[in-house]
N, C-alpha and C positions, 0 to 999 in steps of 0.2 A: 216634531216629525222631521225626518231627514229628507233632504232634496238631492244630496250627492250620492252617487254610487258608481263604482266602476262596472263596466259591462263584463269584466273579466274575473268576477268573484268566483272562488272555488271552495270546495271542502278539502282540507288537507288530509292526506293519508300518510302516516309515518312509515317510511321505508327503512327496513333494517337489512344489514348485510346478509342476514340469514335467508332473505327472500320473502319473509313474511310481511304483509301489509297490515298496519294497525289503523283502523278508521278512527278519526278524531272528529268530534263534533256531534251534532244531533242527527237523528235519522231523517231521511229525506221525506218530504211530503209526498204521498201517493194519492192520485186521484184528487178527491176533494178534501183529503185529510190535511191537517195542519201540523207542522213540525213544532215540537216544544223542546226546550233546552233544560238540561239538568243543572243543578246548582253549581257544580264545579266548572261547567263549561260556559258560564255566563247566563244571566237570567233574561236574556232578550234574544230574539232571532231576527235576522234580516233575510227575508225570503225574496227570491227573484223568480221571474217568469221561467217556466221550464223549456220555453222555446229556445232554439239555438241563437246565441248572441254573437255579434261580430267581434272578433279578436284580432290582434295584430298578427300578421303572418310570421311564422317561425319556421326555420329549417327542420327537416325530419329529425326526430329525437334519437340520440344515441346515448344510452345511459353510461356506457363505459367512458366516452369522451367527457361527458358532463362531470361524472364523479371524479375522474382523474384530475380535472382542473379545479376541483374544490378542495378545501382543506379538510381532509378526512376526519381528523380529530374534532374539528369544529362542528362539522355536520353531525358527528356522533353525539356531541353535546346537545344538539338540537333535538334529535330523536329521543335521547334519554330523558330530556326535560318533558317532552310530550308524554312519554310513558309514565313518568312520575305524576304528571297532572292526572292521567287516567286512573292511576292507583288511588290518588287522593279522592277521586270522585266516588270510589267504592265506599268511602266512609262519610259520604255527604248526608246532610239532613234531607227532609222531604223536598220534592220539587215544588217550585213556586208556580202559581197559576199565571198563565199568559193569555192575553187577549189580542187577536190579530186585528190590526188596523188596515182598512181598505187602502190600497195604493191609489193615489190620485191620478187622473189622466194627465196627458202632456201639458194641456193648457193650465191646469191647476198647479202643476209642478213649476212651470215657468213663472206663474203668478206669485208663488211662494218665493221663488228666487229673487224676483224684483222687490218684494217686500224686504227680504233680508239684505238686499243691496241698498236699501233706503230710497227706492224709486217707486213706491206705491202710488205716488201722485200721478204717475203716467197712465193709470187705468182706474177703473171703478168709479165710485161716486165722488171721489176727491179729485178726479182728473180735470175738473173745471178750473182749478187754480194750481197749476204745476210749476209755479215760479221758482220754488226752492230746488226742484229737480232740474229745472233748466240751468240754473247756476252750476249745479253738480255736474251735469252732462257737458257743460262747456269746458270743463277741466280734464276730460278724459283723453287718453291717447287713441290712436286709430284702432288698435286692436281691442282696447276696452270698449270703445264705441261700437265696434262690430259685434262684440259679445252681447251688449245691451240690446242693440237693434234686432239681433236674431231672436231674442227672447220676447221683446215687445211685439214683434210681428206674429209670433206664435200665439201670444195672449190675445192679440187683436183678432186673429182668425177664429180662435176658440170662442171669444165673446160674440162675434158676429154669428157663428153657428148656433149659439144659444139665444140669439135674438135679443141680447142685452143692448140697451141704447146708450151705453156710456161712450163718451167722446175720448178717443185715444189719439194724441198728437203723433204725427209722422216724424219719428226721430231722424229720418234721413234728411229732412229739411233742417233740423236743429244742427246736425253734424255738418251739413253743407255750409251753414252760416259760420260754424266754428272754424272750418277749414279756410273760409274766405277771410275771417278776421286774422288768422295766423299768417296768411299769405301777405297781408298788407301791414303786418306789424313791423315797426322800424327796428333797425339794428340786428337783423337776422331773424330767421324763423325758428320755431320750436323744432321742426323736423330737421333743420340744418344742424342745430346743436345736438339733437339726438343722434344724428348720423356721425357727427364729430366724436362724441363721447363713445359711441358704439365702436367706431373704428379704432379708438385708443385701446380697447380691450379685445378686439376681434381675434388678433393673433393668438393671444393667451387662451381665449375661450376655445378656439379650435383645438388647441393642444389637449383640452380637457375632455374631448369627445370620447364617450365610452358607452356603446350600446349595451343595455342591460338585457340579459337573456339567460341562455342555458349554460354558458361556458365559464363566466367569470363571477366571482363573488366579492372578495375583499382583497386589496393588494397586500402582499406580505409586509409585515411591520418592520422586518429587518432592513429593508431597503428604503432609505429616506427619499421621499418624493419631493420634486421641486415645488416651491411655493409660488402661488400667483394670487393676486387680488381678485375678488369676485365683484363684479360691477353692480353697485347698488344705486347708481345715478340714473340709469336708463331702465324703463319698463322691461320686465323679464320677457313678456310676450313680444314686445318690440324687438328685443335682442334675438329671440327665436325666429321671428319672421324675417329679420334682416339676414340672419345666418342662412335661413332657408332660401331666400331670394338670391343671395350672393355666392353661396357655396353648395349648390345642389349636388355637385359632383363629389363633395366630401361627406355627404350624408350617407354613409354606408358602414357596414359592420367593421369595427376596428379589430385588426388581427394582432395588434401590438401587445407587448407585455404590460400587465396592469401596473407593474412597479414604476413605469414611466409616467403614470398619470400625476398631474400636479396636485398638491395639497393646497386647498383654498384658505385664504386668510381675509380678515376684514381690512379694507383699504383705509388709509388715513384721510379724514375729511376735515378740512380747516373750519367748517362751520359746526363741527361736532357730530359725533355718532349719537343717534337717538335710539334708546333701548325701550323695550316694553316696560311700562311703568313710569316713563319720563314725561308723558303727556297728560294733560288734563282730560277728564272723562269725555267732555264734548268733542275734543279733537280725536280721542282714541276711537270713538264711535265712527267718525268719518274714516279713520284708518281702516277699520274693520270692513266698512262698506266697500272701500277701494280694494282691499285685499281680496275680498270675495270676487269682485269683478275681474281683477287681475289674474287670479287663479283660474277662473273660468276661461278667460281669454288665452292664457298660456296653454291650457289643455285643448282649446279649440284649434289654436295654431298648430299644435303638434299632432292633432288628429286622434287624441285620446278621449274616448267617449265617457262622460260622466252623466249618469242617469239616476233618477230617484228610485229608491228601493222600497219594498214593503218593510215596514218596521213593526215590531211587536211591542205593544204597551203592556207593562207589567205592574202588578201591585207591589209596592216597596214598603219596607219597614220604616217606621217613623222614629225609631230610636235604636240604640245598640251600636255595634262596631263593624261587624261584617255584614255584607249584603245591604248596606245602607248607602243611599245617595250621598255624594260628596257635600252637596249643599246642606243636607240634614246634619251630617257630621259636624260641619263647620258651625252651624247654628248652635248645636250642643256645646261645642268647644268654646265658642265666643261668649257663652254665658259664664264660663269659668275664666277664660283669658280673652278679654276684649281685643279686637283687632286681629285675632288668629286667622291666618290665611291657608295653613296647611294642617290637615287633621292631626290631632295630638297623638293618636294611636300610631299613625304613620311615622311621625317623628320619633316616637319612643322605640319603635321596632328598629329603625335605623340606628338610633343611639345604642341599643342593646347589641346590635351586630358590631358596631365600632368599639364598644367596650371590650369585646373579646379579642380585638386586634385584627386589623385588616390584612395581616400577613398570613392568616390561616390558609393552608393549601386547600384548593377546591371550594373556596367561599362562594356561595350562591349556587354552585353546581351540585354539591352534596346535599340531599334532602334530609329533613328530620323524619323520625318515625311517624307514619300516618296516624296511628292511634293516639300517640302523644300529642300530635298537632291538633287533633279533634278535641281532646280533653282541654288543651290550653285555650282553644277558641272559646269553649263553653265557660271556662273559668274567667277569661278576660271579659266576656260579655257581662258576667255577674259582678266582677270586682274592680274593673278598671277605673270607672268614674268615682267609686267609693274610696279609691286610694289604698285598698287592702290587698291588691294583687302582689304576689311575691315574684319579682322579676329575677331573683337569683335562681329560680327553678327553670328558667328558660335558657337552654343551651344556645350557642351561637348559630348552629345550623337550623335549630328550631325557629329562631327569630327570622332567619333568611326565608325559610319556608312560609312562615306566617306573613311576611311582607309580600311575597309573591301571591299568596292566597288572597290577601286583602285586595290586591290589584285585580285578580281574576274575578273576585266575587262582587265587585262593584256592580250595582244593577244596570248602570250604563257604563260603557268602556271608558277608560281614562282618556283615550283619544277621541271620545264623544261619539254618540250614535250618528250625528250629522256628518262627521268627517272621517270615521273609521275607514270606510271604503276608499275615500280619497287618499288617505295615508297609504293604504295597501296599493293603490294604483300608481304611487310614486315610482315603483320599480319598473313601470312600463315607459317612463320618460327616457328619451334617447341618450342623454348625456348626464354625467355626474353633476355638472353645473346646474342643469335644469332640475335634477332631483333635489338639490339643495335649495334652489329658488322656490320650488313647490312646497318643500317642508317649511321654509321660512314663512310663507303665506299661511300655511295650515296652522302653525304654532300661533300666529297672530289671531287666527279665527277661533281658537279654542276658548271655551268659557273660562273666566278668571280662575275658578277653583281648580279646573282640570289643568290649566297651564301652570299654575303655581305648584301644584302637586307633582306634575311631570318634571318641572325644573328641579325640584328637590330630589326626585328620584335620579335624574341624570347626573346631578352634581355628586350624589352618593356613589353612583356607578363609576364615575371618573376617579373618585378617591380609591375605590377598589382596584381599578386598573393601574393607578399610580404605584401600587405595591405588587405588580405582576411578577417581579423577579422572585418574590417569595411565595405568593399565593398561586402562581401559575395561571392566573386569570387575565389573559390579554384582552384587548378590546374585542377581538374576534370571538373569544370564548364567552365573554359577558354578553355580547350581542346575541349569540346563539342561544344562550340560556334564557335571556329575558324576552326575546322576540315572541315565543309562543304565549307568554303571559300577557303581552300587550296586543298582539295581532291575531293569534290563531285559536283563541278559546271561544270564538263566537261562530256558531254554525251559519253557513252561507246559503244552504239550500240549493246548491247547483252541482250536478254531477260533473266530474272532470276527469281528464285523462291522467295517466301516471306522469306524463311529461309536465303537464301544467301544475300538478301537485308539487313536483320537485322544484320547479321554477318558483312557485309561490313561496316555498320554504326558504330558498336561497334569497329571493327578493325581499321578504320581510326582514330577514336577518341583516341584509345589506342596509335596509332603511334604518334598522335599529342601530347599526354601526354609525351611520351618518348622524343620527340624533345625538349619540354620545359624543362623537368626535368634534362635531361642529356646533355644540350647544350655545356657545357665545355668539356665534354668527347668526344662529336661528332665532335668538331673542333680540335681534336688531330690527328696527323698522327701517326699510329701505328708504334712502334719501328721496327717490323719485316720488314715493307716496307722501312723505312729509311735505315735499314741495307742492304736491297737488292739494294737500290740506291748506297750505299757506295761500294758494291761489283761490281756493274756495272761500276762505275767510276774507281775503281782499275783495273779492267780488260781492260777497254779502255785505261788507262794510260800505262799499260804494252804493249798493242798493238801499241800505238803511239811510245813508247820507242824503241820497236823492229824495227819499220819502220824507226825511226831516226838513229839508229845504222847502219841499212842496207844502208841508204843514205850516212852516213858519211864514211862508208867503201868504197862505190863506188867512193866517192870524194877524197879518199886517205888521209883522215885526221887521226890524231893520236887517235885511238879509246880508248886506255887506258887513255889518258889524259882527254878525254870527260867523261869517266865513273868516273874517280877520282873527277872531278869537280862536276859532278852530285850528287855523293855520299856525298860530303861535303857541299853542298849548304845549307841544313837545319841545319847543326851542327855548322855553323860559329859563333864564338863569344858567343855561348850559352852553359854553362856547363851542365852536366847531371843533370836531375831533376829540371831544371829551364826553364821557358818559357819567351820569350820577347813579351810584349804586346805593340802594337802600338796604339796611340791615336792622329792622325794627326790634329784633330780640337780642342784639349785641350791644355792648356799651358804646361803640362807635356806630351810631344809627345811620349815618350817611357819609358818603365820600365821593368827591369828584375825581375821576381817574382818566388820565390822558391815554388815548388809544395809540398803540404803536404796532408795527408789523408783527412783533414777537410776543405781545401780551396775550397770555392764556387765562382761561377761567381759574385755573389753579393759582395763578399769580394774584388775581383779585382776592380770592379767598385768603391767601397767605397774608396779604396786607391788613385785612380786617382782623384775623385771628392773632396776628403779632401784637396788636394793640389791646388785647383783652387782658383783664386782671381779675383777681379774686376768683369767685366761683366760675365765672365765664371762661377763665383761662384754662380750665380743664377740658374745654371743647376740643375734640380731636378731628382731624381730617376724616371725612366720611360721615360725620354727624350733621353737618350743615352743607348746603349746596347753593350754587349760584343759579338763579332761575331767569329765563327770558319770558317776560309776561306781556301780553298784549301785542298791538300792531297786527301782524298777519298770523299770529299763533295765539292760542288760548293761554297755555302755560307749558313751559318745557324746561326740564331739569338739564343743565349743561354738564357734559363730561369734562374732566380736567384739561383735556387737550384741545378744547375749543379755542380757536383764535378769535379774540373779541372783535378786532377790526373787521374781519371777514364777515362775522355774524351781524355786526352792526350795519354793514352795507346791505346785507340781505333783509334785515328787519330794522330800519332806522327809527321806527316809531315805538319800539319796545321799551318797557321799563325793566330795570335790572334789580333783582331782589335776592338777598341771601336769607335762606330759611332752611328748616329741616324738612325731610320728606314726610308726607302724611302716612299714617299706618294703612 
């Protein structure tokens, strides 16, 4: 069940130059009736209260101004794609049965949020032993702490109203202790370093300010934009709050040309960039908890309301290709290909499109014939897993239509039921930088199957765009065509004005553009979150060590002997300034390496691989990686440009191991 929802959800109406409005989505619920969705518009519905919801104030709508400032051809692609989707629904199979799930009250909503954030120990029957949560809370920033505190107080009030006798700790006391400990910390405070890092980026971030709304969509591609690093070292919510506090006079609508907006890039980090998939599962779980809290804190600071929605539970197929949940598809595929992370049918459709050549003009925009697509669907369902389907009969445009159909017909959206509305709400964030930051956190929060499939899709779309000179499909065109398939095929159950419908179309297309253009950045785990995980692990190690010492003392062991052994464990046989790298699967299984200012992870790998012989000599760069294991991290795969001395100083108790990545 979802907990996130924007209060600004709408039903999109396709506007055509002819003046006709084409409704897209499900019929609205009237009175006590429930809205259901047709097969081609998604098999789930997210209903909302019919009462008026609070939205951001916008200037009076002037269609002529808005349309003049948008790329007319690109917008036309958007409306044409919606019309194609509507036509395909006319050939759909029977509707699927839907069952409406009751929307939880506010207290239950916040309770669910705390559970998803890994803080269930703060309430309920388990609240008597909240030690693990206390360690977690001690690592939060001020904005993250405020987001947690707000929701704990709501749960506390709700439980008291229900006369539940659970003890709920007052998080204000916890955070007060946290602030006191930071104020007394030697060598400068966290807030001081936060301000220092923030000031380093402040000027460039201000340049990126771009209020999203009615007038601007995507900067023209012909004008190269200046590049600037996006700050991954400081909490996004903290950056927003600092900018809000120090530059209130600058928070106003930008009248400048979009072409002057900077193009963001990943900053160089001497301790290495951490990407999704680089961390061990136990650390990735902590990352997701922190990403959820950070996303909520960012939206809180910016005044964008995220509220739980009514979801619709549906009966799904337990086999087949279309209208089948991603998890079910992957279970089927993994029986044929162990370790498969992206549905085989999805991969095959992309391969078929690429076999026809990515230079084809209008690729993805020109649809296949609706009747032929329907017949191909039925034939694929019957023959795909048997291996008897004739792929030669599938034309390139048919394969593109089937790919988009596959995405639309997923029982739950590729962007997930939980976070679809949060993805849609990205357009309401004030600056381009903040939109990217929110998308970064949302990508981290997606279920593995959704995230992996989305990544494969975006990489394919980039390959299409790389051939834009011949296929005439720029990033704007591709964003316009794909946005309805990812964002707009799901009825939202809320009447809206023409202005909001138009802004929603432009906003989701803009978000699609950001997903494509910045996919490498979006699959990066921000350094400040990795550092918070390191801090959590350090605090947990200290807690475990204290418990062990207490146990040893009770058992009358020689405590001094234990401490001496523990202290010398990581220093054994390794001189100062030297690390020992293990490579259990290579012929050279161990090597002592002197740390220098310029030594990188790629240099360490090169030394080992240069000594390989025989079968092992065929190992190529990219097949094995250097890992940082233990100390203040569970396990982390290092990128080639990691400076080993800098990382060693950050995690001196780590072990260093060369191995391949798990499937």
